[in-house]
C-alpha positions in Angstrom: -18.2 18.4 49.7 -17.1 15.3 51.4 -18.4 14.3 54.8 -16.5 12.2 57.3 -17.6 11.0 60.7 -16.2 8.4 63.2 -17.8 6.9 66.2 -17.0 4.1 68.6 -19.6 1.5 69.5 -19.5 -1.0 72.3 -21.3 -4.3 71.8 -22.2 -6.0 75.2 -20.7 -9.4 75.8 -22.4 -12.2 73.8 -22.0 -15.9 73.9 -19.7 -17.7 71.4 -21.2 -17.7 68.0 -22.3 -15.5 65.1 -24.5 -12.5 66.0 -26.3 -10.0 63.8 -25.2 -6.5 64.7 -26.6 -4.5 61.8 -29.3 -2.8 63.9 -27.0 -1.5 66.8 -24.6 -0.2 64.1 -27.4 1.7 62.4 -28.7 3.0 65.7 -25.2 4.4 66.5 -24.9 6.4 63.3 -28.1 8.3 62.5 -26.0 10.5 60.2 -26.2 7.7 57.7 -29.6 9.0 56.7 -28.0 12.1 55.3 -25.5 10.3 53.0 -26.5 10.2 49.3 -23.5 8.1 48.3 -20.7 6.8 50.5 -19.1 4.0 52.5 -19.4 2.7 56.0 -16.3 1.0 57.4 -16.7 -1.1 60.5 -13.6 -2.2 62.4 -13.4 -4.4 65.5 -10.6 -3.6 68.0 -10.1 -7.2 69.1 -8.0 -10.2 68.0 -10.3 -13.0 69.1 -13.5 -11.8 67.4 -14.2 -10.9 63.8 -16.7 -9.3 61.4 -18.4 -10.6 58.3 -21.4 -10.0 56.1 -23.8 -12.8 55.3 -27.3 -14.1 55.4 -29.5 -12.3 57.9 -32.8 -14.2 57.7 -32.4 -17.9 58.7 -30.9 -18.4 62.2 -29.6 -21.8 61.1 -26.9 -20.1 59.1 -25.4 -18.8 62.3 -25.3 -22.3 63.8 -23.8 -23.7 60.6 -21.1 -20.9 60.6 -20.1 -21.9 64.1 -20.0 -25.6 63.2 -17.9 -25.0 60.1 -15.4 -22.7 61.9 -15.0 -25.2 64.7 -14.3 -27.9 62.2 -11.8 -25.8 60.3 -10.0 -24.6 63.4 -10.4 -27.2 66.1 -9.4 -26.5 69.7 -7.7 -29.9 69.9 -4.6 -28.8 67.9 -1.4 -28.7 69.9 -1.3 -24.8 70.2 1.7 -23.2 72.0 -0.2 -20.1 73.1 -2.5 -21.5 75.8 -2.1 -19.1 78.7 -5.6 -17.6 78.1 -7.4 -20.9 77.8 -8.0 -23.6 75.2 -10.4 -21.4 73.1 -8.0 -18.4 72.8 -5.5 -19.4 70.1 -8.3 -20.9 67.9 -10.2 -17.6 68.4 -7.1 -15.7 67.1 -6.9 -18.0 64.0 -10.6 -17.7 63.3 -10.5 -13.9 63.6 -7.6 -13.7 61.2 -9.4 -16.0 58.7 -12.6 -14.0 58.8 -11.2 -10.5 59.2 -11.3 -7.5 61.4 -13.4 -5.2 59.2 -16.1 -4.8 56.7 -16.9 -2.0 54.3 -20.4 -1.4 53.2 -21.6 0.9 50.4 -24.1 3.6 51.3 -26.8 4.8 48.9 -29.7 7.2 49.6 -29.3 7.1 53.3 -29.2 3.3 53.7 -26.7 0.5 53.6 -26.6 -0.7 50.0 -26.6 -4.4 50.9 -28.5 -7.4 49.4 -32.0 -8.3 50.6 -30.7 -11.1 52.8 -27.4 -9.5 54.0 -26.5 -8.4 57.5 -23.3 -7.5 59.5 -22.2 -10.2 61.9 -20.1 -10.1 65.1 -18.3 -13.4 65.1 -17.5 -14.2 68.7 -14.9 -16.9 68.9 -14.3 -17.0 72.7 -16.3 -19.0 75.2 -16.4 -16.1 77.8 -15.7 -12.9 76.0 -16.0 -9.4 77.3 -17.8 -6.6 75.5 -16.4 -5.8 72.0 -15.5 -2.4 70.7 -16.1 -1.3 67.1 -14.9 1.8 65.2 -17.5 3.1 62.7 -16.2 5.4 60.0 -18.7 7.0 57.7 -17.7 8.9 54.6 -19.6 10.2 51.7 -21.6 12.9 49.9 -24.4 14.4 51.9 -27.7 14.6 50.1 -28.0 18.3 50.9 -24.7 19.3 49.1 
């Protein structure tokens, strides 16, 4: 029998940069422990922030991500959409490049990720508000 669950999670406002959010996601879905095999889909409901999976150990990786994204998408380009500030259009471009969702396999009640992998909220605005995520868990429960 297939199991489906969906929950919304609000991440409080954070500064611009790359932030590990694996822990709050796991805290929001204790039902994950019941899934023998499945998939967790995480979707962000915003166009100026994104999600990715990458190294979760060395904090320098987060700094380098921000540096690389700012180099790839500089605020100094002659953007037309500027009503919401000079960081807004670059934030939209970065979010489109990185993506609005990640899907993570679930095995034996845990995320089946590599040893050094974590889920990141990529905040591309200087002064962002809280961010809203939709967590969708599907899979086979271990008791069925």
